[in-house]
Structure formats: C-alpha cells, structure tokens
C-alpha positions in Angstrom: 8.8 -6.2 19.3 6.5 -8.9 18.4 2.4 -9.0 19.4 1.6 -12.0 20.5 -1.4 -11.9 18.3 1.1 -12.0 15.6 2.0 -15.5 16.0 -1.6 -16.7 16.3 -3.0 -15.4 13.1 -0.5 -15.3 10.7 -2.5 -15.2 7.4 -4.5 -12.1 7.3 -4.4 -8.6 9.1 -5.4 -8.0 12.3 -5.9 -4.5 14.5 -2.2 -6.2 16.0 -0.1 -5.2 12.8 -0.4 -1.4 13.1 1.2 0.6 15.6 -0.8 2.1 18.1 -2.3 5.8 16.8 -0.7 5.2 13.6 -3.2 4.8 10.5 -2.4 2.7 7.7 -3.1 3.6 3.7 -3.5 0.3 2.2 -4.4 0.0 -1.8 -6.5 -3.3 -2.8 -5.9 -5.0 -5.3 -8.9 -7.8 -5.1 -11.8 -8.7 -2.6 -13.6 -12.4 -2.9 -15.4 -14.8 -1.1 -12.9 -17.4 0.0 -13.4 -20.5 2.7 -11.4 -19.2 5.5 -9.4 -21.1 8.3 -9.7 -19.8 11.9 -7.5 -20.3 14.6 -9.6 -22.7 16.2 -9.6 -24.8 13.1 -13.2 -24.5 12.1 -14.1 -23.1 8.0 -15.8 -20.3 7.0 -16.6 -18.4 4.2 -15.5 -14.8 4.4 -14.9 -11.8 2.3 -11.4 -11.3 2.1 -9.8 -8.3 0.7 -6.2 -8.7 -0.6 -3.9 -5.7 -0.6 -0.6 -4.9 -2.8 2.5 -4.4 -2.0 2.9 -7.1 -0.2 0.3 -6.8 2.5 -1.2 -9.4 4.2 -4.9 -9.8 3.1 -8.0 -8.4 5.5 -10.9 -10.3 6.7 -13.6 -7.5 5.8 -16.8 -7.7 7.9 -20.1 -5.8 7.1 -18.7 -2.8 9.0 -15.8 -2.7 6.8 -17.5 -3.5 3.9 -20.3 -0.9 4.2 -17.2 1.9 5.2 -15.9 1.0 1.8 -18.9 1.2 -0.1 -19.5 4.3 2.0 -16.4 6.3 0.9 -16.1 4.9 -2.7 -19.7 5.2 -3.4 -20.4 1.8 -4.9 -21.3 -1.7 -3.5 -19.8 -3.5 -6.4 -16.2 -4.9 -5.0 -14.7 -4.9 -8.6 -14.7 -1.4 -8.7 -12.9 -1.1 -5.3 -10.1 -2.5 -7.1 -7.0 0.1 -7.0 -8.8 2.3 -4.5 -6.9 2.9 -1.0 -8.8 3.1 2.1 -7.0 4.5 5.6 -6.7 1.6 8.3 -6.9 2.2 11.6 -7.3 0.8 15.3 -10.5 1.1 16.9 -12.0 0.1 20.3 -15.0 -2.1 20.2 -17.4 -4.4 22.4 -17.5 -8.1 21.4 -19.6 -9.4 24.5 -18.7 -8.2 27.4 -15.2 -7.6 26.8 -13.6 -4.6 24.4 -10.8 -5.5 22.1 -8.7 -3.8 19.3 -10.2 -3.9 16.0 -9.5 -2.9 12.5 -11.7 -0.7 10.6 -11.3 1.8 7.8 -11.7 5.9 8.4 -14.9 7.0 6.6 -12.6 9.0 4.3 -10.6 9.0 0.8 -7.2 8.6 2.0 -4.7 11.8 1.0 -0.9 10.9 -0.3 0.9 13.0 -1.0 2.2 13.9 -4.8 5.1 14.2 -6.1 5.7 16.0 -9.6 8.3 15.7 -12.6 11.0 18.4 -12.0 11.8 17.5 -15.7 8.1 17.1 -17.8 5.7 18.7 -14.8 3.3 15.2 -15.0 2.5 13.6 -11.6 5.1 10.8 -10.6 3.4 7.5 -10.3 4.2 4.6 -9.0 6.6 2.3 -10.4 6.9 -1.7 -10.7 7.2 -2.3 -6.8 8.0 1.4 -5.6 5.1 3.8 -4.3 5.4 7.5 -6.2 7.5 8.6 -3.0 10.1 6.2 -3.4 10.3 7.4 -7.5 10.9 10.6 -6.3 13.3 10.2 -3.6 15.0 7.2 -5.5 15.6 10.3 -8.9 16.2 13.0 -6.1 19.1 11.0 -4.3 20.8 10.0 -7.9 19.8 12.8 -10.2 19.3 15.7 -8.2 16.0 15.7 -8.9 12.3 14.4 -8.6 11.9 12.4 -11.7 8.9 10.5 -13.2 9.8 6.9 -14.3 10.3 7.7 -17.8 12.3 11.1 -17.2 13.8 9.1 -14.8 15.1 6.4 -17.4 16.1 9.2 -19.9 18.5 10.6 -16.8 20.3 7.3 -16.1 20.4 6.7 -20.1 22.3 10.2 -20.0 24.2 9.4 -16.9 25.6 6.1 -18.3 26.3 7.3 -21.6 28.2 10.2 -20.0 30.2 8.2 -18.0 31.1 5.6 -20.8 32.6 8.9 -22.7 33.9 9.8 -19.7 36.2 6.2 -20.0 36.7 6.3 -23.9 38.5 9.7 -23.0 40.0 8.6 -20.1 41.5 5.4 -22.2 43.4 7.9 -24.9 45.4 10.1 -22.0 
C-alpha cells in the first residue's frame, strides 16, 4: 500500500517510509550541508544524512543530529560515517498539530552477528549483501554459514567437483 505522503516528498526519507511500530536500522554513508527544495518549491540549506543500501537520504534536524552526537560521543559528522542508527516514528507537536516524525533512538543499534563455521571469523557484509544475506546464502548453497572468503573457497571446490564429475561422466 502507498501512503499519500510518499507521493509528496519523493527525495527524502520520512516517517511514512516506516511501518507503524517497526524500527529501521540504517548505516550512515555521509552527512553534509545541501540545498534542499521543499515540496512548496522553496530552497533551504539543510543537513542531509545519506544512507547505505539504497535508502533515501534523510534531512537531519537538530534533534536527530544531537542524538547521533550523544550516542556516538562526537559532534564531528566525519566520525559518523559507517555508524548505524535506529530510526522510529515519534509523535511530535508542530504548532497546534501532532504529527509523525522520524527520530533516532538513543541507543547504538544491536544487530545479529554471524560466525563463519569454517574459520570462526565474524561474517561481514560483502558487496551489496548484508552479513545476514552472506550467512543465509552460504547456508543455502553450501550447508553452513561461511564468511565471504570461505564462501569463495566453497564455491570453487563445488565448481571443481562438478567439473570433475563432467569429465568422469564423459568417459563412461
């Protein structure tokens, strides 16, 4: 289903992008001052947080910028790059109205960790895949959760075995 606000501000992340009651953990790619054109056509200089994984950028108000500073202990936007924040929908008063707003939880988000069953290393994101995707794909394809390096070795071994089977099958 499409929330009507998704059609009015297509360039930036808003509260409408989250499912009610569901948080979204995002990774900061960069934060910079930008000229933003509002839905009314007016331009303003805003602090914009760009996110990884193809998620729309988010305009950072002072409340959210201060929260990032608080949870990571630094006011320097360059030190926020690569850090994760947990977004949620809050009810805030704007004038006489109460509206939905994106807010950042006052915690460092915790995510599940996955350990390679071959070498014992922590499974990391690889390319556009999150760690959970790497673990899930290798479990499906090779029967165990593997890091990218061990996954590549398992893939090569599987391909070599298949090729060996083709060569043996050709002689029969």
